[in-house]
N, C-alpha and C positions, 0 to 999 in steps of 0.2 A: 780574795779567797772564795772558793766555791766548794760544794760537796758533790761528789760523783760516785755512783755505784753502777757496776755492770755485772750481769749474771747470764750465764749460759747453762741450761739445766735440762733434765729429762722431764720436768713438770712445769706448770705455769709459774711465771716469775713476778707477776705484777704485785702481789702482796708483799713479797720480800723486797722488791724495789721500793715500794712505798715505806716499809719499815726502815729501810736503809736511809732514805732522806729525812725521815723523822729523827733518827739518831744523829744525822749529819746537819740538822737544822741550824746549829750554831755556826756553820760554815757559810750560811747565806740565808737571808730572810726576805730578799726582794721578790723572788719568783721561784716556781718549781715546775718541773716537767718530767714526764715519763713516756718512753717510747718502747713498744714491744713489737715482736715479729713472729708471725706464723707463715701464712702464705702471702701476707702483705704487712706493711708497717702501720701500726696503730699508735696514735699519739693523744695525750691529754696534757695541757699545760696552762698555766695562768699566773697572774700576779698575786703575791702574798705568800704566806706560810703554807707548807705542804698540806696541813690539815684543813686549810681554807680552800685549797685548790681541788683536792680530791675528796670524793664521796663514793658510797656504794654504787650509785648509778653510773658514774663515768668510769669507775674502776672495771666495770663489767666489760667495757669495750677493749680493755688492754689485755687481749689474749695472746698466747704465745709462750714459748720456752726460752726466748732470747730477749734481752732488753737492757736499757740503760736509764738511769734517773739522774737528775741534776737539781741542786739548790743553787740559786744565783746570788752572788754578792757582786754588784756591778762595779768593776774597775775599768771597763771600756765599753763604749756604746751608749745607747740611750736607755730609757726606762719604759718603753712601750711593750705591748704584748708581743710584737714581732721580734723583740730581742731575746725572748725566753727560750732557753735551751731545753732539750736537744734540738739541733737543726737536722734537716734531712733533705735528700734529693733522690730521685728515681734513676738518675743517669750517672754512671752507666749500669750499675747492677742494683741500686738501692743502698744508700749509705745514710746512717744515722750517726751524728757526731756531737760530743759534748767536750768541753775542756775547762781547765782551770789555769789562769794566768793571763799574761798580756803578750801580744806580738809587738816587740819594740820597733819593728819596721813595718807596722801596719800601713802607714800612709803611702809608702813607696809601693807596697804590694797592691794596695787598693787602686792606685793610679795605674799600675801595669795592667790590672784586670779591666778597668773601665776605659782607659785611654789607648792603651797599646793593643789589648786583646779585643776591644770593642764589645765587652760584656756589661751586664748590669748587676749592681749590688742593691738589694732591697732594704738593707739595714746598715747601721754603722758598727755592727758587731764584728770583732776580729775573727770570730768563729766562722762567719760566712766566707771570709777570705780563705781561711784554712780549708773549708769544705770545697770551695772552687778549685784550689790547687790539688787537693787530694783526688777529687772526682776527675779532674783533667788528666792526671797520671793514669788512672784506671781506664778513662774513656778512650785513651789512645792505644788500646790493646789490639785493634785491628781485626776483631772477630767477624765483622761484616765482610771485610776483604777476603778473609779466609773462606767464608762461605761462597763467595763469587768464584774464587780461584778453584775451589773444589768442584763447583758446578761445571766450570770450563773443562777441568781435567777429566771429569766423568762423561763429558759429551752432552750433559744436560742443557748447557748454555753455549750457544754458538757466538763466542765473543773472544776478545783479546784484551788484556789489561796492558796498556802501552807504557804507563809510567805512574808512579805513586809519589805524591808530594805531601810534606808536612812541615808546619812551622814549629813543631816540637822535636827537638833533637833526640829525646829519649822515647819518642813514640814507637810503640812495638809494631805498629803497622808497617814501618820501614823495614823492620827485620823480617816480617812475614813476606813482604815483597821480595826481598833479597833471597830468602829461602826458596822462592819459586822462580828465581832468575828474572825477575821483573826489575827494570831500572827504578831506583828509589832515591829521592833527594830530600835533604833537609834544607829549607829556605827560611831563614830567620826574618821576622817582621820587625825586629828591634831597630830603632833609629830610622825607620822608613815611614813615609806617609802610606795611607791605605792605597792610594793610586800607584805609588812606586812599587809597593809589594805585590799588588795584583798584576802589574805589568810584568814583573819578573817571573811570576807564575805562568802567565800567558805565553811568554817567550819559550819557556821550557816545554809547555804542552804542545805548542805549535811545532817545535823541533821534533817531537815524538809523534806528530801527526794524529793528535787526539781528536776524536769525533764526538765523544759524549763525556761530560764531566759529572762524576758522582761525588756529592758532598757527604762524606762518611765521617760524622763526628766533627765536622769543621765548624767551629763556634764563632768565627769572625763575620762581621757584616761586610759584604762585598761592595766594591766601588761601582758607580754607574758605568764607567768605562769597561769594567770586567764583565758585567752583566750584558752589555750590548755586544761586546766582542764574542760572547758565547751564547747569544740569544737562541732559544729553542734547543740548546745543547747542554743545559745546566739543570741537573736534577737534585732535589732535596726532599727530605721527609719531615712532615710536621705532625706532632702528636695529637691532632684533632681532625675532625671532618670539616675542613675549611668550607665556607668562611667563618664558621662558629669558632670562637675562642682563638681568633687569628693572632692576638697579641700575647697569648699564653706561652709559658715555657715549662717543660718538664712536668713535675707533679702538680703544678698549679692547674693545668688543664683538667687532669682527672679528678682533682678535688672539686672543681666547678661543675663537672659533669654529674658527680654524685650529689652535690648539694642542690642542683637544679632539677634532679630527678629525671634526667634525659634517659630515654629508652634505647637510644642508638648512639654508638660512639665508635671511634676507630682512628686511623691515621690517614694522611693525605700525601701521596707521592706527586710532586708538582714541579713544573718548570719554574725556575727563579727568574724574576725580572728585576729591573732597577729599583722597584718599590719594595720596601721591606714587608715580607710575609704576604705576598700576593700570589695567588694560585691560578694556574691555567691547567687543569687536570687533563 
């Protein structure tokens, strides 16, 4: 059992969120966390009771009129600071999430994320699994494709989208492609090795005479055979100025930039090679 409060208001919410978890302290004494939002997400969390985690100094950082707070009573996962809720990710729009309860099928979902989808889990919390799935559903909205299609239609971009592929059947990018009369296909990765799945994608792209591949929100690690087959034709975007923070993902990159006091940051559009996160800009 955990304590959760969420507030959307016309005034700052941090104080009320703190008062809420003080009143809900009986729901969990292991850890406490608060996240708020104005033009960015702000977070403070730690181990122990709410009154031990928060003080006047760190509460000042929790600006914004939207927020959630959480008292943790651990029924799943470990006891480290990394397990303290709420969790958040910047992809695709910025999501903060907290929950109460257990995922009874956590193990199978975690295996699907790590083994079948080739992604990484940083904790043993079932909330991280929920966040992955929720973010993935939003991430497949296809807004990047929409921008490309509109640029082509306006004459700003001299190009043609030959085919759109996704390994998510519900991905809205497929619908966007169909709305613009672009061939679109769902190709499942379930029950296939990475090499088999990539070979199936390659066959479709060659059928449609693809000359350049754009990885738009594609979160799988690609096989060596795929990278070699599309050498110098495979583009990706990384959320840092490579080679700095080459191993980072999503918000971790920007947190490190701020922590290290970097004066310059940005993203890198790069050709993908058979080595993970190697850039040839």
